[in-house]
N, C-alpha and C positions, 0 to 999 in steps of 0.2 A: 887227440882226445875230442870228445863232443863238447860243444859250448853253444850258448845262446848268444848270437852276435848281432850288433847293431848294423843294419844295412842302409839306413836312411830314414827320413821322416815316415813314421807309421809303418816301418818295415824292420822286422827282426827275422832271424833264421837259425835253425839248429844245424850247425856245420861242424866239420872236422877242422880243428886248428892244431898247430904244433903244441906238444906238451911243454909246460914251463920247465925251465932249467935253473939251476943255481947260477946267478949272475954276479953275486958279490958274496964275500965270505960271511956276511951277516944275514943272508937269506935262509929261509926254510921253504920246502915244498910240502903242501898239504893236500891230502886226498879228501875231497869234500864229501861230507855225509849229509849235510843239509844246506840249502841256500834258500833265499827268499827274494821276493820282489818288493821293492820300496816304492812309495808314492813318488819319490824324486826321480826314479827311473822313467816315469811317465813324462817328465819334462823333456828328457832327451828323446823319447819315443815320439812325442807329438811335435817336436821341433821348437819348443819354447826355450830350450838351451841348445846352442849350436856350437859346432867345432869338433865334436867327437868323430874320429876317423871311422869310416865304414869298415866293417870287419872286426871291430873291437868287441871282445867278450864283455857282456853287460853285467851289472850287479855289484853290490858291495856288502851283502850280508851273508855270512857263511860260518859253518862249523865243520871241522874235519880232523883227520888224524895226520900228524906229522910223519912223513915217510922219508925225508931227506933233510939234512942240516948242513949249513955252511961251516967252514972250519973255525970261524970266529964266534959261533953261537955257543953260549955257555949254559943257558937255563932251560933249553928244550932238547928233547931226544926223540928219535923215531918211536912211534907208538903213543906219544902224548896226544891227548885230545885238546884242541885249542879253538878259541873263538877270537875274532879280531875286530877292532874298530873298522869303520869304513875308510879311515885314512891311516897311513903308516906314520910313525913318529919315532924320534931318536931318543927321547927321554932325557936329553942333556942340554938342549938349547934354551935360550931365554924363555920362550913360550912354554916349552914342556915343563920347566921348573916352576912356572907360574900356574901350572895346571891346565893351561890352554893347549892341550896336545893336538887339537885339530888344526892349529896354526903353526905347527912345527916347521922350522925353516928347511927341513929336508923331507917333509912329508909329501905323500902323493895320495890321490883319491883313487880307490879301486874302481875300475870300470871307465876310466877316462884316459884316452890316448889321443893326442892332438898333434898333427904333423909328425907322426911317428914317435912321439915322446909321451911317456905316461906309464900307467900301470893297468894291466889287463884286469877285467872284471872276474867275478867269482861264480857266475852262473855257468859252471863248467865242472868237469870231472876233477881237475887239479888247479891249485892256486899257488903262485909264488908270493910269499910274504916277505917284503924287505924289512930291514932293521928289526928282525924278529924278536930279539930279546926284550925290546921295549914295546913292540907292537902287539904281538900275539899274547893271549892270556890263557894259561893252562887251566883246564876244567878238572876239578878233583873227581875221583871216582864216586859213583853213586848218584850223580846228578843227571837227570834226563836231558837228552839232546835238545828238545824243542825250547824249553825255558832257558837253557844255557845259551842257545842261539840269540835270544833277545838281548843278552848283555851287549852284543856287538853293535846295536843301534837303537832299536825302538824302546827298550826299557830304560837305557841310559838317557835317551833323548827325552822321554817322559819326565824323568826326575830332573834333568837339566832345566826343562821348561818350568817345573814347579819351583825349583830353586830360584830361577830368575824372577819368578812372580812374587817371591818373598812369602810363600805360603807359611802361615803360622797357626798354632792351635786356636780354635774358636772362630776363625774367619769364614766369610762366605765367598765362594769362588765359582767361576763359570769356565767350562771347557768347551770351546767351539770346534766341533769336528770330532767324531768318535770312531775314527779309523784306529788302526793298531796303536799309533803313538798317542792319540787322544785317550784311548782306553787305559793305557799304561800311565798317562799323566794323571788320570783319576786315581789310580792306585798310589801314585807318588803323593798326590795332595792328601789322600786319606792317611798315608803313612806319616806325613808331616803334621797331622793334627787338624786338618780342615774340618770344621763342623758341618758345613753344607757345601756340596759341590753340585752345580747344575750342569748336566750333560746335554749339549745342544747338537742335534743332528736331524737329518731328514729320513733316515732309514730305520724302521722299527726294530729290525734284528740287531742293529748296532746299539740302539737305545736299551734293548733288553739286556745286552751284555753290560752296558754301563750301569744299569740298575743292580746287576749282580755284583759289581765291584763297589757298590755303596753310594752311587750318585743318584740324583733326582733327574729322571729323563724329561727332556722337553723336545717335542717333535715340532721343528720349525715350520713344517708344512701346515699344520693345523693350529698352532698355538703362537701367541705373541711372547717371545722370549723376554723381551725387555719388560713387559708388564709383569711377568711372573717373577723376574729377579727383583724388580722394584718393590713388589708387594712383600717379598721376603726380607727386604732391607729398609723398610720404612721410607722408600723412595730414593735411597742413596745410590744404589747400584752395587755391583760386586766389588769386593776389595781388590781383586785382580782377575784378569781374564787370560786364560791360557789358550792361545790361538795356534792350532796345529794343522791348519788346512793349507795356508800359503796362497790365498787369493784375495783380491780387493774386497770381495763381498764379505769374506770372513773378517778382514780387518775392520771394515765399516761396522759390522755387528759388534765387534769387540769394543770399539770406541763408544758405541751407544750403550753398552752394558756396564762399563766400568764406572765407578764412582769418581768424583773429584778427588784428586790426590792418589788415585789408584794406579795400578801397573798393568800394562799389556805385555805379556811374555809371548813372543812369536818364534816358533821353531819350524813352522811350515816354510818350505823353500819358495820364496817369492821370485818371480821373473819379470814382473811389471817394472816400468821405469819411474813410477811416482807413487806416493802414498795415497791411500784412500781417505785421508783426513788432512786438513790444512794445518800449518804452524799456528794459526790463530786458535783453532779448536784445541790443540794441545796446550796452548798457553792458558786459555780460559778454563781448562779443566785441571790444570796443574798435573798433566799427564806424564807418566814415565813410560817410555816405550823401549823395550829391550828385545833384541833379536840376535840370532846367530847360530852357527853350526855347533853341535854338541861336542865337547871334548871327551869322547866316549872312554878312552883309555883311563882317564882320570877317575871315572865313576865305577870301574869294573870291580875292584876290591870291595868297595862300599856296598855294592848291590848283590854280591855273591850270596850273602846270608839269606836275602829275600828269596832268591831262586832256590837255594838249598832247602830252606825250611818248609816250602810248599804252602805258605799261608794263603796264597791266592792261586787259583787255577789259571795260570797265565796262558796255557795252551788253548784255552777257550777262545782266544782271539783268532786262531788260525781258521780261515774260511775254506781253504782248499789245500789238499795234499795230493800232489801229482805223482803218477807212477807208483801206485800202491794198489793192493788188492782191496776190493770192496765186497762185502757180503750183503746179499739181499734175499730174504725168503720170499717166495712168490705169493704168500698170503699176507705180506706186509707191504707198506707203501714206500718206506724209506730204505736207503742203503747205509750201512755203517762201514767205516774203514777197518780192515783187519790189522791189528797192531803189529808193528815191527815188520811191515812188508814194503817199506819205502824202496823204490827202485825196482819193484817186481816187474817181470816181463815174461812173455811166452807161457802163460798158465795153461794147465791141462788137468783134467779130473782123474781121480782114481776110478776103477770100474764100478765101485759101489756109490760113487758120488759124495762120499763123506770127507774126502781129502782133495786138496788142490796142490799140485806140484808147480813150482815156478823157479825162475832163474833171477838172481840178484847179486850184485857185488861179488861176482865170480864164485857163486855158490849155487848148487842145486838144493832147494829147500822144499819143505812141505808144511802145510798148515791145515788143521781140521777146523770145522765150523763151531767148535765148542768154546771158543774164546782163548784157547791156549796160544802161547807164542810159537812162531815157526821153529822148526827144528831143521838142522842142516843134514842133508843126506850125504853130500860129498862136495868137494871143491871142484870147480870147473875152470877152464882157461879163459872163457869169454862168453859170447852170446850163444843162444840156442839156434840150431838150424832145423828144429823139429824135435818133438818128444812125444812119447806115449807111455801109459802105465798099463801093463798087461795083467791078465787074470792070475798069473803066477807071482804077483807082487814084485815084479821087476820093472824098472824104468829104463827104457831105451831112448837115447838122445844123441843128437849130433852136436858136438862141442865146437864152437866157433865156426859152424858150418863146414867142418872139415872131417874130423874123425867121428866114428860112431862107437858109443860106449854102452855098457849095461851095468846097472848097479841095483842092489836090493832096495826096495822102497823103504825098508827099515833102516837103511844106512850102511855104509861100508866103503870098501875100496872099489872104484870103478874098474870094470874089465873092458879092455879095448877089444872090440869085436872086429873092426876093420878100419882101414885107413886108405887114403888115396895112394895109387901106384904112380908115383911121379915119373917113373921111367916110361909110362904110357901116356903122359901128358895130363894125368888127372890132378886136380887140385882141391876138390871139395866133394863131400858126401853129405846129402841133406835128405830131409823128409822121410825118415824111416817109417814104414807102415807094416803092420802085421799082415801076413798072408793067410786069411781064413783060420786064424788061431794056431797055425802050425809054427814050429820053431824055425821059421824062415822069414826074412825081411825082404820087402820090396823097397828098393832105395833108388834115389836119383844121383847120378854121377856127373859132376861137371868137369869138363876137360877144356883145354885151350882150343879145341876144334869143335866144341859143341857139347850139348848135354846128352847123356845116355841113361838108360835104366837097367837095373839088374837085380840080382838076388844075393843075400848073404845067408849062409847056413850056420846055425849056432853050433851044432855038434862038431862039424869038421873045420869050421872057420873058413870054408871056401867062399869066395865071392865070384859070382858068375855074371858077366856082362851079357845082356840079352839083345839089346838093340839100341839104335840112336833115336832119341826123342826126349820130350820133357814130361816129367812127373806122371808116370804111368799109373793107371787105376786098374785094378782087377775087377772084371765083370763076369759073374757066373752065368753062363749061357747054355746050360745043359751038362752033358757028361764032360765036355771040353769047354772051358771058358775062354775069355779073351782078355788080353791086356790092351787097354785103349789109352792112347797118348797123342800128343801133338808133335808135329815135326814139319818144319818149313812151311808153316801156315796152313796145314791141313790136319784134319782129324784122322787118325789111323788106328787100325785094330789088327792084332795078330793072334791067331789061335794059340792057347796056352793050356797045357795039361797041368793043373795044380797038383795032382797026386804025384806026377813024375818031375815036376818043376822044370819043364822044358817047353820050348816053342814047338808046335806040331804043324806049322803051316807058314805061309809067307805073308808079310804085312800087306794090307789092302787099304787104299785111301777111301775113306767113307765120305768125307765132306771137305771141300776146300773153303778157305777163308775163315779159319777158326782162330779166335783170339786166345781163348783159354777154356779149360773145362770148368764149368760153373758148379756142377753137382753130379753126383753119381749115386747109384743104389746097389747094395749088395743083395737085394731081394731076387727072387726067381725071375722077375721080369727083366732084370739087367738093364734098366733104362739109364741113359746118360744124357745130361743136358749141357750144352755149351753155348757160347756167345760169339757172334761175329766180332772181329777185332776193331771195329770202329771206335775211335777214342771217346765218343760221347754216347752212342747208342748202337744197338745191333738187334738182329732178329733172333728169336728163340727157336732153336732147332733141337729135335729129339732124335736119338738113335736107339733103336730097340736091340734086343739080344741077338738078332740075326744080322745086325749091321746095317739095317735099313734106316736111312735118314729122311726126315721130313720136317718142313717148317711148321711149327705149331701155330704161328700167327705172324701176320705182317706188322704187328705192333712193334714199335721200336723200344727195346728194353734199355733203360737208362743205366749207365755206369757198370754194366755187366753184373748186376746183382740179381741172381735168381737162386731159389732154394727148392730142392726136390723134397717132397714129403717123405717121411720115414718108410712108407711102403712103396715108394717109387712110382705112384700113380698120378700125382699132381705136382704142379710147379707153382710156387708163389713168387711174384715179382711185381714191379711197379712200372706203369706206363703213363702216357698222357701227362697230366699235371700232378704226377706222383700219386696216382690212385693205385691202391693195391688190388691185384687180380690174382685169382687162382685158375690155372689152366689144367684141364683134364688131358693127360698125355694120350690116352687111347682115343677119346672122342674128338679131340681137337677143339673143344669148346672152352669158354671162359666164363667166370662169374666174378662180379666185383665184390670185394670185401670192405673197402673203405672209400671215402671220397678223397678229394685232393689234399695234398700236404702231408703225405705219409710215405715212408720208404724203409729200406733195410729190413725186409721180412725175415723171420726166423721161426721155424716150426717147433712146437713142443714135441717131445719124444713120442707121445701117443698120437700125434697128427691131428688133434682135435682143435688146437688153437694156433694162432700166429701172433708172435710178438713183433712190434715194429716201432720205429721212431716217428714222432709226429711233430710237425711245426705248424699245424693248423692253428689259426687264430693267434699266431705269434708264440705259441708254447714251444718248448724244446724237451718234450717228455717221451717216455717209453710207455706204450700201451700194449694190450693184447686183446684179441677178439676171436670169436668162433671162426674157424676156417671156412665155414659155409656162408659167412657174411651175416648171419642172423644175430640179433641182440645188439647191445651197445658195447662199444670199446671200453675196457676197464683200465684205469691208470695203474702202472707198475712202478714208475720211478719219475720223479720230477727233480731236475737239477738246473743250475744256472747256465751251464754250457751244453752244447750238443752232445748227446750220448745215444748210442744205438746198440741193439742186442747183437751179441756175437755168437753165443752158443749156450745150450742148456746142458746141465749135467744129465747123465744117463737116466736117472730116476725122475727127472723133471722138477726137482725141488729147488734147484739153483739156476740162476741165469748170470752168465758173464757178460759184461758190457764194455764198450770202448768209448773213450771220450775225446772230443776235438776241442783243445783249449786254444783261445784266440791268440795267445802269446807263444806258448811252447809247442803247439801242434798236437 
């Protein structure tokens, strides 16, 4: 299975790790539907907590479906949706009976393995839950996944913090830190009757959420938090301070804010070796300081009604949802997530651009842009090795990069079109492409001796191997076209009669030193662009319909990113300090579109504009600009992490983007 693993200080990786198995009769195996990153994960990531073995799957917040149960498990069955605390617990020891389930004598922390002993984390496809009858909590039907997920840590921890603070009706309280736990601590304080809750943070967007939950926001960057709290309490200070950051600075502020005889309740994970206040200060203020890990399992039944009733929009605290589809109209600035597309991958447009097909959770699904939830077209075995949606409302796809299927876009039973011939050493069929709209596929065939290309005929089911080479493209070059492909480091072309579906000549080497085909055109000019195989940069080379190759420029093209215009006459790429240029294929001239700090160009379908990623002046935004370089660049999308344009829908109304996340990749 795939998992996010700890590799060392400031190093994590997405890796294949062994699937978990039942190790004890009290275990269950859960297929995860949602996982989350906790602030305490960062202590391990940054090396503030040491001892976790490299290779350990990280994380401890998850929700999923039970798929396997141990023989001694009596309260759970396959198909149950469960959430779990970040620690396992037996429910029977001294501490569990006292409600302190986080200190169970048999408990383990998810995501911590030291010297080979411990419990793997949950930022993975599957999770083993020990002591499952007492640990896992079954979620009733009708409750949405995201708020239910919060029961396993942040919602329970917020209430635990408010309980330790002794929040009572009519009091004045302060919450230091408005991350997810802080925001839910505000919810808890309001639920327990707090009259006034001051929310103290440095980020305006967090403070806006805190205000929505009923708190009075205080921006610590521009305001004196102590003066504001003192003014509201006739100089006394807050009855209690809920400290949810876990830093000396947060502790120091809490001590300054709390009144004499008040309480500091700390649930932030502290890694420092000493307190930020002295015993004398605590004595002089009659201070009560309470801290500790939340006994989450003890809180779950109590908090379930709050999640079920929907009194608060708890999902508002989620800042990022990874691996889902986003919708962005090109006449709007922001992107919105498409509901219920978590885990979506390999998206592709319908011919009219109104639908997007995608693969997720072993399903081929489709979703329209009108806000409806996705519908399942069919079940699949695994990941996609290429897919397209044709004009006949059929979807052709490679399942697990092996067999090629066809299914109606409206849904139905997939029809197997062709599969590898293992007797010939084949093991994978990928990247099916329509051949000029005819009922013929151009496919890539992987064998143990190398890659080949060939055709599949819909009517007869015949599959015909044409030659050896990688990912062939059809280029119309007159009455007889060519199949252009790479083989053994060279660009090659072979005459191909598309009407007869057969090669009509011998392959010829066009150009040596080819890394990969970067762009091709199905227009009458038959231009094809490719990049030299240098790992960092290469020269841009054009091959015309007669197979003549010439270097367009001696400029070094970075990262092999070049895009041919829809009419095949110009190439957009980036050189120098990531300046975008457009090259005229026929004339061999170039014109600059942008200054430094821009890359990943993508043409609009009409060829009039180029979308690109920009990190000029520290931004990480997507813009577009006229392809002739005139006018100002216009912003399309602004996000926290690096995102770049991937492709436009055929009508130019929608833009697909890719994101590079600093943790998950």
